[in-house]
C-alpha positions in Angstrom: 25.9 -14.3 6.6 27.4 -17.9 7.6 27.5 -20.8 5.1 23.9 -22.0 6.8 22.1 -19.0 6.3 23.2 -18.6 3.4 21.7 -22.6 1.5 18.6 -20.7 3.4 18.2 -17.9 2.0 19.4 -18.7 -1.5 16.7 -21.5 -0.4 13.9 -19.5 0.8 10.4 -18.9 -1.3 9.5 -16.0 1.2 12.8 -13.8 0.8 13.6 -14.9 -2.5 10.7 -15.0 -5.0 8.1 -13.3 -3.0 7.3 -10.5 -5.1 7.6 -9.6 -8.4 10.8 -7.2 -8.8 12.7 -5.6 -11.2 16.3 -6.3 -11.6 17.5 -2.7 -9.9 14.8 -3.9 -7.0 16.6 -7.3 -6.6 19.8 -5.6 -6.3 18.2 -2.5 -3.7 16.9 -5.5 -1.9 19.9 -7.8 -1.6 21.8 -4.0 -0.6 19.3 -3.3 2.4 19.5 -7.8 3.4 24.0 -7.7 3.2 23.8 -3.9 5.1 21.1 -5.0 7.2 21.7 -6.7 11.2 23.5 -9.6 11.0 20.5 -10.8 13.7 18.2 -9.9 10.3 20.2 -11.7 8.2 19.4 -14.2 10.2 15.6 -14.2 10.8 15.2 -12.9 7.4 16.7 -16.4 6.4 15.1 -18.5 8.7 14.0 -21.3 8.3 12.4 -21.6 11.8 11.0 -18.3 11.0 9.5 -20.0 7.8 7.4 -21.8 9.9 6.6 -19.5 12.1 5.2 -17.4 9.4 3.3 -20.7 8.1 1.9 -21.7 12.0 0.6 -18.9 12.5 -1.3 -18.1 9.2 -2.5 -21.5 7.9 -2.2 -23.5 10.9 -4.1 -21.6 13.6 -6.3 -19.1 12.0 -6.5 -21.1 8.5 -6.0 -18.7 5.6 -4.2 -20.2 2.7 -1.0 -19.7 1.8 -1.0 -17.6 -0.2 -1.4 -15.1 2.8 2.0 -17.0 4.4 3.1 -15.6 1.9 1.9 -12.0 1.6 2.3 -12.0 5.5 6.5 -12.9 4.9 6.3 -9.8 2.7 5.0 -7.9 5.5 7.6 -9.5 7.4 9.9 -8.3 5.5 9.4 -5.2 4.8 9.8 -4.1 8.6 13.1 -5.9 8.8 14.5 -3.9 5.8 13.4 -0.6 6.9 10.4 -0.1 4.0 7.1 -0.3 6.5 6.6 1.1 9.8 6.0 -1.4 12.4 3.8 0.9 13.9 1.6 0.0 10.5 1.4 -3.7 10.8 -1.7 -4.1 11.4 -3.5 -1.8 9.0 -1.0 -3.6 6.5 -2.0 -6.7 7.1 -5.7 -6.5 7.6 -6.1 -4.6 4.2 -3.5 -7.2 2.6 -5.2 -10.1 3.5 -8.6 -8.5 3.4 -9.2 -9.3 7.1 -11.1 -8.1 10.3 -8.4 -5.6 12.1 -9.2 -8.1 15.5 -7.9 -11.2 13.1 -5.1 -8.9 11.6 -4.3 -7.9 15.1 -3.8 -11.5 17.1 -1.5 -12.5 14.2 0.3 -9.7 14.5 0.3 -9.9 18.0 2.0 -14.0 17.6 4.7 -12.2 14.7 5.9 -9.9 17.4 6.2 -13.2 19.9 7.2 -15.8 17.5 9.4 -13.5 14.9 9.7 -9.8 15.6 11.2 -10.0 20.0 14.4 -11.5 18.0 14.9 -8.7 16.8 13.4 -5.8 19.4 16.9 -3.3 19.8 17.3 -3.8 15.8 14.3 -3.6 15.2 14.2 0.7 17.2 16.8 1.3 15.2 15.4 0.7 12.0 12.2 2.7 12.5 13.3 5.6 13.2 13.5 7.2 10.1 9.0 6.6 10.4 8.9 8.5 13.9 8.9 12.4 13.1 8.6 14.5 15.8 8.9 17.6 13.7 6.2 16.7 11.9 4.3 15.9 14.6 5.3 19.5 16.8 4.2 21.5 13.9 1.0 19.6 13.8 0.6 20.1 17.4 1.4 23.8 17.3 0.1 25.1 14.1 -3.4 26.2 13.8 -6.0 24.6 11.1 -6.0 27.0 7.3 -8.4 28.0 5.7 -11.6 26.7 6.5 -14.6 26.7 5.2 -17.0 29.5 6.2 -20.4 28.8 6.1 -23.5 30.9 4.7 -27.3 30.3 5.4 -29.9 30.9 3.5 -30.1 35.0 3.9 -26.0 34.5 2.6 -24.7 35.4 5.9 -21.4 34.1 6.2 -21.4 32.1 10.1 -18.2 32.0 12.1 -18.9 28.8 13.8 -20.6 25.6 12.4 -22.8 25.1 15.3 -25.7 27.5 15.2 -27.7 28.6 18.6 -30.5 28.0 19.6 -32.6 30.6 21.2 -34.8 29.8 23.4 -38.1 29.8 21.8 -37.7 27.1 19.0 -36.4 25.3 22.9 -39.3 23.2 23.4 -39.9 23.9 28.0 -38.3 21.2 30.2 -41.6 19.6 31.1 -41.7 17.8 27.7 -38.4 16.6 28.0 -38.1 12.7 29.3 -34.8 11.5 29.5 -33.6 10.9 26.3 -36.6 11.3 24.8 -38.5 15.0 23.7 -42.3 14.5 23.7 -43.6 17.0 20.6 -47.0 16.0 20.7 -47.6 19.2 23.0 -44.8 21.5 21.0 -45.7 24.4 18.6 
């Protein structure tokens, strides 16, 4: 870490004082930070990025200062490999209690302004969130222990859709578009 960034690292409240943590958690975060690529270290302590986060959240979207801090924490979690980029929009929505459309706009701006600076490094960090074995298992494994429905006679049904017999359905002459005329239906 360069001397200039070290100075900002010590002063940047978005990185250092972002969460109330135990000393052990703080130590683990600092170790992750020091073991991360130089590009990510520089981005995390960058005053320019702090200003970009403030601009995006406060100036562009009119959110309170607390929202800027929360977004900065989410960015830190992504850069340190504690959160998946694929869940970033959902996390913004939940953390800031805002609608998904606004969260998508914020995420897009953060992607353009901050994440794009470390695309290669982020791809490497995010590999642990991609579990091809789990996806393949889900595709190849049929659902287990599906519930069995019973009708009023306690007869078990093999499927969930009951078939409609011909005498139960109205004649075609009673069906008009999406409406069914039940007036003359017996």
